[in-house]
N, C-alpha and C positions, 0 to 999 in steps of 0.2 A: 383637293388632295386628301382631306380628312376622310371622305367617302371611299376613296381608293384604298386608303390604309385600313379602314374597317372591313372592306371587302376582302383584302388580302389576309387579314387576321382570321376571318371566317373560313376562307379557303384552307388555311393552314390547320385550323382547329378541327376541321371536318375531313381532312384528307387521310387516305390510307397511307401506310408507310411507303409504299411504292410510289404513290403520287407525290409525297414529300421529297423523295429522292429525285424524281423527275424535275420537280420545281428547283431543287438545288442545282441539278445539272444545267437546267435552262438558265439559271442565274449566273453560273460560272461561265457558260458559253457567251452570254451577253457581255459580261465583264471582260472576257478574253478578247472579244472582237473590239470592244472599246479601247482596250490597252493597245492592240496592234494599230488601230486607227490613230490613236493619240501619238504613238511613237512615229508613225509615218508623217504626221503633221507637225512634228517637233514640239508637242505639248507634253513635256517630260513629267511635270508634276502630276498632271491628270493621269498619265500612263502609270506612274508609280502607285497612285491611289487605287486605280482600278485593278492593277495587278495584285496588290496586297489583299484587296477584297476578294478577288478570284481565288487566290491561294487559301484564304480563310475558308471559303466554301469547300475547296478540295480537302482541306483538313477536316472539316465536318463530315464529308463523305467517307474519309478514311476512318474516322472514329466510329462510324456506324457499322463497321464490318468486324465480325468476330474472326480474327486470324486463326487459321488452323481448324476451323469448323468443317470445312469442305474444300475440295479442290477448286470448285467454282468460286467460293469466297476468296480463296488465296489468289486466284487469277484476277478477279475484280480488284482486290486490294493492290495487286501488282500494277494494274493500270493506273489507279489513283496515285500510287507512290511515284510512278513514272511522270505523271502530270505535275505533281508537286516539284519533282526534280527539274523538269523542263521550265516551269515557271521561275524557279530560283535561278537557273542558268540564264533565262531570258532577262531577268532583272539585272543580273551581274553584267551582262553584255549589252543590255539595251537593244535586244535583237528581236525585231518584229517578225522575222522569218521563223524563229522558234515558236512564236505565238501562233503562227499558221498551223504548225504541227499540233499544238495543243487544241486549237479550234477543230481540226479534223477529228481528233480522238473524241472530243466532247460531242461533236455532231453524231458520231457513231453511237456513243453512249445514249444520247438523247433518243435516237431512233429506236434503240433496243428497249429503253424504258417506256417509250410511247407505245410500242407494240405490246409490251408486257401489261401496261395499264389498260390497253384496249382489248386484252385477251378475253375478257368476258367475266366469267364467274369469280366470285371471291375465293372459291376453292382453288382455282388455277393461280390466283394471285398469292394465296397463302402458301401453296406448294412451291412456287418460284421464290418467294421470300425465304422459306426455310432452306432452300438449296443455296441461296446466297448468304444466309445467316445474317440478315439485317438486324441491327439492334432496334427494338421497338421503342 
C-alpha cells in the first residue's frame, strides 16, 4: 500500500491542473458508485461514508472555479452545484436512484475532461483552462 500511496503522491505533484480535475472527477465517480451499491445492499454506514467523501470532492471542484469569470465557468459551476444538491438530497432520502443521476453526470464530466487532457499540446490545455477559469 505504501508504494501505491507514493505513486499517487507523485501523480498529483506532477499533474497539470486539468489532470488534477480529472482525477477528482474520477474519485467522485468511484465514490458515487460505491454509495449507490452500498445503499442497494443495505450497507447504510458505508453508503453514508462514501457519500460524504464524494460530496467533499464535489466541494473541492466547486472551490476551484472562479464564478463570474466566464459563461463557461458559470455553467461548469452550475453542474457542480447541481451535483452537490443531488448528493444532499440523496443522503436525506437514502435514494440510490438519485445517485444514478449523479453518476451519469460525473461520467459525462469525466469524458469531457479525458478528451481535454488528451487534446494534445499544453497550449490547448492552457486555453481551455483559461476559458473555464480554473484556480491553479
